[in-house]
N, CA, C and O atoms as a MOPAC input file, in Angstrom:
PM7 MOZYME 1SCF
protein

 N     98.24200 1    84.74000 1   -15.89200 1
 C     97.79500 1    86.27400 1   -16.73500 1
 C     96.82400 1    86.44800 1   -15.20700 1
 O     96.02600 1    85.81200 1   -14.51900 1
 N     97.70900 1    88.11400 1   -15.27400 1
 C     97.01200 1    89.35900 1   -13.93700 1
 C     95.58400 1    89.06500 1   -14.57500 1
 O     95.32000 1    88.68200 1   -15.71500 1
 N     95.01000 1    89.26300 1   -13.85000 1
 C     93.44900 1    89.88500 1   -13.49300 1
 C     92.88700 1    91.46200 1   -13.00200 1
 O     93.03400 1    91.99000 1   -11.89900 1
 N     92.17100 1    92.02500 1   -14.26700 1
 C     92.27900 1    93.59500 1   -13.76400 1
 C     90.23100 1    93.58500 1   -13.98900 1
 O     89.37000 1    92.93600 1   -14.58300 1
 N     90.32700 1    94.54600 1   -13.23700 1
 C     88.86700 1    95.12900 1   -12.95700 1
 C     89.00000 1    96.67100 1   -13.96300 1
 O     89.78200 1    97.62200 1   -13.98500 1
 N     87.44500 1    96.16300 1   -14.92200 1
 C     87.84200 1    97.78200 1   -16.30100 1
 C     86.35000 1    97.92600 1   -15.99800 1
 O     85.39000 1    97.24200 1   -16.35100 1
 N     86.44600 1    99.03400 1   -15.22600 1
 C     85.04800 1    99.73300 1   -15.20200 1
 C     84.71200 1   100.88200 1   -16.52800 1
 O     85.48200 1   101.70100 1   -17.03000 1
 N     83.64800 1   100.66400 1   -16.77200 1
 C     83.13600 1   100.98600 1   -17.90300 1
 C     83.92800 1   100.65100 1   -19.44500 1
 O     84.50100 1   101.18300 1   -20.39700 1
 N     83.38000 1    99.07800 1   -18.75700 1
 C     84.02200 1    98.80200 1   -19.93800 1
 C     83.70700 1    98.45300 1   -21.63700 1
 O     84.35600 1    98.01000 1   -22.58500 1
 N     82.27400 1    98.95000 1   -21.38000 1
 C     81.60300 1    98.73900 1   -22.77800 1
 C     81.37000 1   100.31800 1   -23.34200 1
 O     80.45900 1   100.81800 1   -24.00300 1
 N     82.66900 1   100.89100 1   -22.74900 1
 C     82.74000 1   102.08200 1   -23.41000 1
 C     83.85000 1   101.87000 1   -24.46600 1
 O     84.51400 1   100.88400 1   -24.78700 1
 N     83.79500 1   103.51300 1   -25.00800 1
 C     85.14900 1   103.69400 1   -26.19800 1
 C     86.48500 1   102.85700 1   -25.80600 1
 O     87.30400 1   102.02100 1   -26.18800 1
 N     86.08000 1   103.72100 1   -24.75000 1
 C     88.25100 1   103.48700 1   -24.06300 1
 C     87.98600 1   102.21100 1   -24.03400 1
 O     88.33200 1   101.57800 1   -25.03100 1
 N     87.38700 1   101.54500 1   -23.03900 1
 C     87.48500 1   100.36400 1   -22.30100 1
 C     87.42100 1    99.26700 1   -23.22800 1
 O     88.01000 1    98.20100 1   -23.05200 1
 N     86.43900 1    99.64100 1   -24.57000 1
 C     86.31900 1    98.72500 1   -25.49600 1
 C     87.61400 1    98.89100 1   -26.27300 1
 O     87.87300 1    97.85200 1   -26.88000 1
 N     88.66400 1   100.00900 1   -26.48900 1
 C     90.15100 1   100.19300 1   -26.87100 1
 C     90.94300 1    99.12400 1   -26.26300 1
 O     91.49400 1    98.19900 1   -26.86000 1
 N     90.93400 1    99.38700 1   -24.85300 1
 C     91.75100 1    98.75100 1   -23.94300 1
 C     91.52200 1    96.88200 1   -23.58000 1
 O     92.42500 1    96.26200 1   -23.02000 1
 N     90.60400 1    96.40500 1   -23.87400 1
 C     89.76300 1    95.09300 1   -23.89600 1
 C     90.65200 1    94.84500 1   -25.09000 1
 O     91.75800 1    94.43200 1   -24.74300 1
 N     90.47200 1    94.99500 1   -26.60600 1
 C     90.95400 1    94.95300 1   -27.14900 1
 C     92.86100 1    94.57300 1   -27.79100 1
 O     93.40100 1    93.58700 1   -28.29400 1
 N     93.32300 1    95.96000 1   -27.40600 1
 C     94.89500 1    95.85300 1   -27.09200 1
 C     95.45700 1    94.84600 1   -26.08300 1
 O     96.40200 1    94.12100 1   -26.39300 1
 N     94.83700 1    94.79600 1   -24.79000 1
 C     95.47300 1    94.06300 1   -24.31300 1
 C     94.63700 1    92.90500 1   -23.36600 1
 O     94.45000 1    92.71200 1   -22.16500 1
 N     94.13400 1    92.05400 1   -25.06400 1
 C     93.29900 1    91.07300 1   -24.39800 1
 C     94.56200 1    89.96600 1   -24.47300 1
 O     94.70100 1    89.94200 1   -23.25000 1
 N     95.36700 1    89.23600 1   -24.84200 1
 C     96.67200 1    88.49700 1   -24.81000 1
 C     97.53200 1    88.42900 1   -23.43300 1
 O     98.45900 1    87.65800 1   -23.18500 1
 N     96.97700 1    89.44400 1   -22.59900 1
 C     97.79600 1    89.77800 1   -21.81600 1
 C     97.24600 1    90.14700 1   -20.12100 1
 O     97.86600 1    90.14000 1   -19.05800 1
 N     95.85700 1    90.44600 1   -20.44400 1
 C     95.66400 1    90.47300 1   -19.08200 1
 C     94.08800 1    89.62700 1   -19.10600 1
 O     93.50700 1    89.49000 1   -20.18300 1
 N     93.55400 1    89.15100 1   -17.95600 1
 C     92.22600 1    88.68800 1   -18.10400 1
 C     91.53600 1    89.88000 1   -17.27600 1
 O     91.93100 1    90.46000 1   -16.26500 1
 N     90.12500 1    90.08600 1   -18.20900 1
 C     89.72100 1    91.34800 1   -17.54200 1
 C     88.06700 1    91.08500 1   -16.87200 1
 O     87.19800 1    90.65900 1   -17.63300 1
 N     87.75600 1    91.36400 1   -15.47100 1
 C     86.66400 1    91.47700 1   -15.08200 1
 C     86.12800 1    92.99000 1   -15.39100 1
 O     86.53000 1    94.13700 1   -15.19700 1
 N     84.99800 1    92.35300 1   -15.98000 1
 C     84.91000 1    93.64700 1   -16.48100 1
 C     83.05900 1    94.02600 1   -15.83200 1
 O     82.08300 1    93.31900 1   -15.58300 1
 N     83.41100 1    95.81100 1   -15.76500 1
 C     82.14200 1    96.11900 1   -15.05000 1
 C     81.21100 1    97.41400 1   -15.85500 1
 O     81.55700 1    98.59400 1   -15.79700 1
 N     80.05800 1    96.95300 1   -16.55300 1
 C     79.01900 1    98.02800 1   -16.92800 1
 C     78.00200 1    98.01400 1   -16.68900 1
 O     77.41400 1    97.29800 1   -15.87900 1
 N     77.42300 1    99.19900 1   -17.68800 1
 C     75.57100 1    99.99400 1   -17.30900 1
 C     74.99300 1    98.98200 1   -18.10700 1
 O     73.77700 1    98.86900 1   -17.95700 1
 N     75.69900 1    97.96400 1   -19.17600 1
 C     74.77500 1    97.47700 1   -19.69100 1
 C     75.66000 1    95.96200 1   -19.61700 1
 O     76.82600 1    95.82800 1   -19.24600 1
 N     74.67200 1    94.83700 1   -20.11400 1
 C     75.08300 1    93.36000 1   -20.73100 1
 C     75.84800 1    93.38500 1   -21.79700 1
 O     75.38800 1    94.15000 1   -22.64400 1
 N     77.15100 1    92.69400 1   -22.21500 1
 C     77.99400 1    93.22300 1   -23.17100 1
 C     77.67800 1    91.44200 1   -23.27300 1
 O     77.31100 1    90.66400 1   -22.39100 1
 N     77.98500 1    91.21300 1   -24.69700 1
 C     78.08500 1    89.86000 1   -25.67900 1
 C     79.47000 1    89.43400 1   -25.54700 1
 O     79.80200 1    88.31500 1   -25.93900 1
 N     80.09900 1    90.04200 1   -25.15400 1
 C     81.70500 1    89.65200 1   -25.58000 1
 C     82.60400 1    89.19300 1   -24.28700 1
 O     83.62500 1    88.50900 1   -24.37200 1
 N     81.98500 1    89.74100 1   -22.97300 1
 C     82.61200 1    89.82200 1   -21.86200 1
 C     82.22400 1    88.23600 1   -21.04400 1
 O     81.09600 1    87.74300 1   -21.07700 1
 N     82.96800 1    87.84200 1   -20.60100 1
 C     82.29500 1    86.01000 1   -19.83600 1
 C     82.12900 1    87.12200 1   -18.65300 1
 O     81.02900 1    87.63400 1   -18.44400 1
 N     83.11500 1    87.41400 1   -18.00400 1
 C     82.99000 1    87.69000 1   -16.74700 1
 C     82.85100 1    89.43300 1   -16.44000 1
 O     83.71100 1    90.30900 1   -16.34700 1
 N     81.42100 1    89.46100 1   -16.34000 1
 C     81.14300 1    90.76100 1   -16.45600 1
 C     79.40800 1    90.92400 1   -15.35400 1
 O     78.36100 1    90.34500 1   -15.64700 1
 N     79.61400 1    91.88000 1   -14.10700 1
 C     79.32600 1    92.78500 1   -13.55100 1
 C     78.31200 1    93.76600 1   -14.09200 1
 O     78.89300 1    94.77600 1   -14.49200 1
 N     76.97500 1    93.82700 1   -14.24800 1
 C     75.98500 1    94.97000 1   -14.41200 1
 C     75.59600 1    95.71300 1   -13.34100 1
 O     75.03900 1    95.32700 1   -12.31400 1
 N     75.94600 1    96.85600 1   -13.67200 1
 C     75.73600 1    97.86100 1   -12.88100 1
 C     75.49100 1    99.43700 1   -12.71800 1
 O     76.28300 1   100.19300 1   -13.28100 1
 N     74.32500 1   100.01700 1   -11.89900 1
 C     74.29300 1   101.12400 1   -12.10200 1
 C     74.49800 1   102.27300 1   -11.67100 1
 O     73.37600 1   102.76000 1   -11.81200 1
 N     75.34500 1   103.34100 1   -11.09600 1
 C     76.06800 1   103.43900 1   -10.40200 1
 C     75.79700 1   104.97700 1   -10.44900 1
 O     76.46000 1   105.71100 1   -11.18200 1
 N     74.56100 1   105.54500 1    -9.44700 1
 C     73.99600 1   106.61500 1    -9.99400 1
 C     73.43500 1   107.12700 1    -8.13200 1
 O     72.86200 1   106.57300 1    -7.19400 1
 N     73.97700 1   108.34300 1    -8.39700 1
 C     73.75900 1   109.20300 1    -6.86000 1
 C     72.44200 1   110.44300 1    -7.61800 1
 O     72.41000 1   111.38000 1    -8.41600 1
 N     71.34600 1   109.51500 1    -6.56700 1
 C     70.17900 1   110.53300 1    -7.03200 1
 C     69.80600 1   111.34400 1    -5.54400 1
 O     68.68300 1   111.84600 1    -5.50300 1
 N     70.37300 1   111.44500 1    -4.75600 1
 C     70.13400 1   112.73700 1    -3.79200 1
 C     69.99700 1   113.75300 1    -4.05400 1
 O     69.77600 1   114.62600 1    -3.21400 1
 N     70.09200 1   113.98000 1    -5.41400 1
 C     69.71300 1   115.79700 1    -6.02400 1
 C     71.23000 1   116.72900 1    -5.86000 1
 O     71.26200 1   117.91700 1    -6.18100 1

């Protein structure tokens, strides 16, 4: 099974992708908040606050 890095995994599109492709791919998820459904998740806030 191939692994995909999915950014925005907690969002609407990320959720739809995970649900529809879960039998074909293993997802490594990146999101701005913790997700109960994902075992392989990296929580990060990516902000450019330089103004």
